[in-house]
C-alpha positions in Angstrom: 30.1 -27.4 -56.9 31.0 -25.0 -54.9 29.0 -24.2 -51.7 29.3 -21.3 -49.5 28.0 -22.1 -46.0 26.1 -19.3 -44.3 24.3 -19.0 -41.1 20.6 -17.2 -41.5 17.6 -16.4 -39.3 14.6 -17.2 -40.7 11.1 -16.3 -38.9 9.1 -19.3 -37.2 6.7 -18.6 -39.4 8.8 -19.0 -43.0 10.3 -21.7 -41.3 6.7 -23.2 -40.9 5.6 -22.3 -44.3 9.1 -24.6 -45.6 8.4 -26.9 -43.6 4.7 -27.4 -45.1 6.4 -27.1 -48.4 8.7 -30.0 -47.8 6.0 -32.3 -46.9 4.2 -31.7 -50.1 6.6 -31.7 -52.2 9.0 -34.1 -50.3 12.2 -31.8 -51.0 14.7 -30.7 -48.6 14.5 -27.2 -46.9 18.4 -26.4 -48.3 16.5 -27.4 -51.7 13.5 -24.5 -51.3 15.5 -21.9 -50.1 18.0 -22.4 -52.8 15.1 -22.3 -55.1 13.6 -19.1 -53.7 17.2 -17.1 -53.8 17.3 -17.8 -57.9 13.9 -16.6 -57.7 14.2 -13.6 -56.0 17.7 -12.9 -57.7 15.8 -13.3 -60.9 13.0 -11.0 -60.0 15.1 -8.2 -59.1 17.5 -8.6 -61.9 14.3 -7.9 -63.7 13.1 -5.0 -61.5 16.6 -3.5 -62.2 16.6 -3.9 -66.2 13.2 -2.4 -66.1 13.9 1.1 -64.4 16.9 1.2 -66.0 15.0 1.2 -69.6 12.5 3.5 -67.9 15.3 6.1 -67.3 16.7 5.9 -70.0 13.6 6.6 -72.3 12.9 9.2 -70.1 16.3 10.6 -71.0 15.8 10.2 -74.4 12.4 11.7 -74.5 13.7 15.1 -72.9 17.0 15.1 -74.8 15.0 15.9 -78.4 
């Protein structure tokens, strides 16, 4: 599996949240961060799809 090493600045409050989840879930910060990335990407793609559908729907209504 290929990986990409990327340095990132994390706010203290977010890091504390990650540490709490690490303790409760017994997982690593890397796993939590990667899960978060997947969730954000999935959500953004859904939002873009919804916006595109709404825009196309409005165009179809107007161009009757």
